[in-house]
C-alpha positions in Angstrom: -63.6 -47.6 70.7 -65.8 -46.5 67.9 -66.2 -46.5 64.1 -67.9 -43.0 64.0 -65.1 -41.0 62.4 -66.4 -37.6 63.5 -66.7 -38.8 67.1 -63.3 -40.2 67.0 -61.8 -36.9 65.9 -63.7 -35.1 68.8 -62.2 -37.9 71.3 -58.8 -37.5 69.8 -59.0 -33.9 70.4 -60.1 -34.2 74.0 -57.3 -36.5 74.8 -54.9 -34.2 73.6 -56.3 -31.4 75.6 -56.1 -33.7 78.6 -52.3 -34.6 77.8 -53.4 -38.4 77.4 -52.4 -40.8 74.6 -55.2 -42.9 73.5 -55.3 -46.5 72.3 -58.0 -46.6 69.5 -60.0 -49.9 68.6 -63.0 -50.3 66.4 -64.0 -53.5 68.2 -63.1 -55.3 71.3 -59.2 -55.9 71.3 -58.3 -59.5 70.6 -56.3 -59.5 73.9 -58.6 -58.3 76.5 -55.9 -57.0 78.7 -56.2 -53.6 77.1 -60.0 -53.5 78.0 -59.2 -54.6 81.6 -56.3 -52.7 82.5 -56.8 -49.3 80.8 -57.4 -46.5 83.1 -60.5 -45.5 81.2 -62.6 -47.1 78.5 -64.7 -44.6 76.2 -67.0 -46.5 74.0 -68.7 -44.7 71.1 -72.6 -45.1 71.2 -72.1 -46.8 67.5 -70.1 -49.5 69.3 -71.9 -50.3 72.5 -73.4 -53.5 71.0 -70.1 -54.9 70.1 -69.1 -54.7 73.8 -71.5 -57.5 75.0 -69.6 -60.0 76.9 -66.7 -57.9 77.8 -65.4 -58.2 81.5 -67.2 -55.9 83.8 -65.1 -53.0 85.1 -65.1 -49.4 86.4 -64.3 -46.6 84.2 -66.4 -47.4 81.2 -68.2 -44.5 79.6 -70.4 -44.3 76.6 -69.9 -41.3 74.4 -72.0 -39.9 71.6 -72.5 -36.7 69.6 -75.7 -34.8 69.6 -78.9 -36.6 70.4 -78.9 -40.1 72.2 -79.4 -43.0 69.7 -82.2 -45.5 70.4 -81.8 -47.8 73.4 -78.3 -46.3 74.2 -79.1 -46.2 77.9 -80.2 -49.8 78.0 -77.2 -50.9 76.1 -75.0 -48.9 78.4 -76.3 -50.7 81.4 -75.8 -54.0 79.8 -72.0 -53.5 79.4 -71.6 -51.8 83.0 -71.1 -48.3 81.8 -70.9 -45.6 84.5 -72.6 -43.0 82.3 -73.6 -41.8 79.0 -72.0 -38.7 77.8 -73.1 -36.4 74.9 -70.7 -33.9 73.1 -70.2 -31.2 72.9 -72.0 -30.4 76.0 -69.9 -32.3 78.3 -66.7 -31.9 76.6 -64.9 -29.9 79.6 -66.1 -32.5 82.3 -64.7 -35.2 80.0 -61.4 -33.6 79.5 -61.1 -33.6 83.4 -62.0 -37.2 83.7 -59.6 -38.3 81.0 -56.8 -36.2 82.7 -57.6 -37.7 86.0 -57.4 -41.1 84.7 -54.3 -40.6 82.9 -52.4 -38.9 85.6 -53.8 -40.7 88.4 -55.5 -39.0 91.3 -53.5 -39.4 94.5 -53.1 -37.2 97.4 -52.7 -33.5 96.5 -49.4 -31.9 97.2 -48.9 -30.1 100.6 -49.0 -26.4 99.5 -47.3 -23.7 101.4 -47.2 -20.0 100.6 -44.8 -17.4 101.9 -45.6 -13.8 102.1 -43.6 -11.0 103.3 -44.9 -8.8 106.0 -42.9 -5.8 104.6 -40.5 -5.5 101.6 -37.1 -7.1 102.3 -38.5 -9.5 104.9 -36.9 -12.6 103.5 -40.0 -14.4 102.1 -38.3 -15.2 99.0 -35.3 -16.6 100.6 -37.5 -18.7 102.9 -39.6 -20.0 100.1 -36.4 -21.0 98.2 -35.2 -22.7 101.2 -38.3 -24.6 102.0 -38.4 -25.8 98.4 -34.6 -26.8 98.4 -35.0 -28.6 101.7 -38.0 -30.5 100.6 -36.4 -31.6 97.6 -33.4 -32.7 99.3 -35.4 -34.9 101.5 -36.8 -36.6 98.4 -40.1 -34.9 98.1 -41.4 -34.3 94.6 -41.2 -30.4 94.7 -42.4 -27.5 92.8 -41.4 -23.8 93.6 -43.9 -21.2 92.0 -43.1 -17.6 91.9 -46.4 -15.4 92.3 -44.7 -12.1 92.5 -44.3 -10.5 89.1 -42.2 -7.8 90.8 -39.8 -9.8 92.7 -37.2 -10.1 90.0 -37.7 -13.8 89.3 -37.3 -16.5 92.1 -35.0 -18.5 89.8 -32.3 -15.8 90.1 -32.1 -16.9 93.9 -31.5 -20.4 92.8 -28.8 -19.4 90.1 -31.1 -20.6 87.3 -32.1 -17.4 85.4 -30.6 -18.9 82.2 -31.9 -22.4 82.6 -34.1 -23.7 79.9 -37.8 -24.2 80.3 -41.0 -22.4 80.2 -42.0 -19.4 82.5 -45.1 -17.6 83.5 -45.7 -15.8 80.2 -45.9 -19.1 78.5 -49.0 -20.0 80.7 -50.5 -16.5 80.8 -53.3 -17.6 78.3 -54.1 -21.0 80.2 -58.0 -21.1 80.8 -58.7 -24.9 80.9 -57.1 -27.7 82.6 -53.3 -27.8 82.5 -51.8 -31.4 82.5 -49.9 -31.9 85.6 -47.1 -34.0 84.1 -46.7 -31.6 81.0 -46.4 -28.7 83.6 -43.6 -30.4 85.5 -41.6 -31.5 82.3 -41.8 -28.0 80.9 -40.3 -26.2 83.8 -36.4 -25.6 84.6 -35.0 -28.1 86.9 -32.8 -26.7 89.6 -31.4 -28.3 92.6 -33.8 -31.2 92.4 -37.1 -29.3 92.1 -38.9 -27.6 89.3 -39.4 -23.9 89.2 -41.9 -21.6 87.6 -40.5 -18.1 87.5 -41.1 -14.9 85.5 -39.5 -13.9 82.2 -37.1 -11.2 81.7 -38.9 -9.6 78.9 -42.1 -7.7 78.7 -44.7 -7.2 81.5 -47.2 -10.0 81.6 -50.3 -10.2 83.7 -51.4 -13.5 84.9 -55.2 -13.8 84.7 -56.9 -15.5 87.6 -57.9 -18.5 85.5 -54.3 -19.2 84.6 -53.2 -18.9 88.0 -56.0 -21.3 89.2 -55.2 -23.8 86.5 -51.5 -23.8 86.9 -51.6 -24.1 90.8 -54.3 -27.0 90.5 -52.0 -28.9 88.1 -49.0 -28.4 90.6 -51.3 -29.9 93.4 -52.3 -32.9 91.4 -48.5 -34.0 91.2 -48.4 -34.6 94.9 -45.3 -34.0 97.0 -44.7 -30.4 97.9 -45.7 -27.0 96.3 -44.3 -23.7 97.7 -45.6 -20.2 96.4 -43.7 -17.2 96.9 -46.4 -14.5 97.0 -46.4 -10.7 96.8 -47.9 -8.6 99.7 -50.3 -7.0 97.3 -53.4 -9.2 96.8 -55.0 -9.1 93.4 -57.5 -11.4 91.8 -54.7 -13.9 90.7 -53.0 -13.8 94.1 -56.3 -14.4 95.6 -56.6 -17.7 93.4 -53.3 -18.9 94.6 -54.1 -18.1 98.4 -57.4 -20.3 97.8 -55.3 -23.4 97.1 -52.9 -23.1 100.0 -52.9 -25.5 102.9 -50.7 -23.1 104.8 -49.5 -19.5 104.7 -46.3 -18.3 106.3 -46.1 -14.5 107.1 -42.5 -13.5 107.6 -42.4 -10.4 110.0 -39.3 -8.7 111.1 -39.0 -7.8 114.7 -39.8 -4.2 114.6 -42.9 -2.0 115.2 -43.1 -0.6 111.6 -42.8 -4.1 110.2 -45.5 -5.4 112.5 -47.9 -2.8 111.5 -47.2 -3.2 107.7 -47.7 -7.0 108.3 -51.1 -6.6 110.0 -52.2 -4.8 106.9 -51.1 -7.7 104.7 -52.6 -10.3 107.1 -56.0 -8.7 106.9 -56.2 -8.9 103.2 -54.7 -12.4 102.9 -56.8 -13.7 105.9 -59.9 -13.0 103.9 -59.1 -15.9 101.6 -56.6 -18.0 103.5 -57.9 -19.8 106.7 -54.5 -21.0 108.1 -52.0 -18.1 108.3 -49.1 -18.2 110.7 -46.3 -15.8 111.7 -42.6 -16.5 111.1 -40.7 -14.0 113.2 -37.3 -12.7 112.1 -34.8 -11.0 114.1 -32.9 -8.7 115.2 -35.7 -7.5 117.5 -36.3 -4.1 118.7 -36.0 -3.6 122.3 -38.7 -5.3 124.2 -39.8 -7.5 121.3 -39.5 -11.2 120.7 -41.2 -13.8 118.6 -43.9 -14.4 120.9 -44.7 -10.7 121.1 -44.7 -10.3 117.3 -47.2 -13.2 117.0 -49.5 -11.8 119.8 -49.5 -8.3 118.2 -50.3 -10.0 114.8 -53.1 -12.1 116.6 -51.8 -15.0 114.7 -50.1 -18.4 115.6 -46.4 -18.5 115.6 -44.9 -20.9 113.1 -41.4 -20.3 114.3 -38.5 -18.0 114.2 -36.6 -17.6 111.1 -32.7 -17.8 112.0 -30.1 -15.7 110.8 -27.6 -17.2 108.5 -24.6 -14.9 108.3 -22.9 -16.6 105.5 -26.0 -16.8 103.2 -24.7 -14.1 100.8 -21.4 -15.7 100.4 -22.8 -19.2 99.8 -25.2 -17.7 97.1 -22.3 -15.9 95.6 -20.7 -19.4 95.5 -23.8 -21.0 93.7 -25.2 -22.4 96.9 -29.0 -21.9 97.0 -30.9 -20.7 100.2 -31.2 -23.9 102.5 -28.6 -25.6 100.4 -26.3 -26.0 103.4 -27.8 -28.8 105.3 -26.0 -28.0 108.5 -26.9 -24.3 108.3 -29.7 -22.8 110.6 -31.9 -21.8 107.8 -31.9 -25.5 106.3 -32.5 -26.9 109.9 -35.5 -24.6 110.4 -37.0 -25.7 107.0 -36.3 -29.4 107.8 -38.2 -29.0 111.1 -41.0 -27.3 109.5 -41.4 -30.1 106.8 -41.2 -32.8 109.4 -44.3 -31.6 111.0 -46.2 -30.4 107.9 -45.5 -33.6 105.9 -45.9 -36.2 108.9 -48.9 -34.5 110.3 -50.0 -33.0 107.1 -50.4 -29.5 108.9 -48.0 -27.9 111.3 -49.7 -27.9 114.7 -47.5 -25.7 116.4 -44.1 -23.6 116.4 -41.4 -25.3 114.2 -39.2 -27.7 116.4 -36.0 -26.0 117.3 -37.3 -22.5 117.0 -37.8 -20.3 120.0 -40.4 -21.6 122.3 
């Protein structure tokens, strides 16, 4: 609400940056529902006096450009404003507040990262299966490919030709990414949204872009699954910092355990909760408990073998798409604990005790 043309231009620009569509008034609207029901009300410092008598409500902010106008703080208190904001100094903060009001701030997504203890451990397959089973259970789900050398996780889902944005489109993101805009821009595959890599030139994702995209995905709520590489650079560290839980897939062989310990030592510097998912077949004398003890990490469960997985993928079935298969059952048991208890407190139900 303002008649200051320059201030209005600034506010419209900030709303666009936040992905919010504003309703503009020069005075109090005739029907007061707009004032009372809007998620946020921004009042220009030129219009504060015209708001006297308006219903008291939360989320009212007085906004001006440059220096404070006389008596602006007293007038802000009179209308029950929460704060007085000066532009351009507070632009970044105000964009965040507008976006929060527009999107709503609910419980953040349960965010799980999957890392291979060595190459070919099956981390991408498990990440896909976790996302597919979560979506199949009705959870709002996003699968994010954090491994630029993995070949594109959309290929595992049969969606390499699906329309939508890929990582190169977000490479220059620095500020806040709108959660709703992110979701709508990504390919929809098997009931979930997928952020994968392009097929063209090599693109490096700067840490600020990774931070902004993961934060937007988490604000959507539901479930976010991130497929991560074994090498931890600054962008991967940003992703690790936003995880609730990391799953390290470790095949049951001595060399794999040795390699996985190096991965765990680096990832564990950023991620507090890292757990082992053991995968057979096992070398003589090894079992899931031995692998977890050797890693000095808790055991989240044993990744089951699914002998028909390759044939199912060739037929267009994604990992975890067969609800009666052992992989889907493993993932369903994992989510039952992770979503109900918010964190997995022990080995996955149905895995080797």
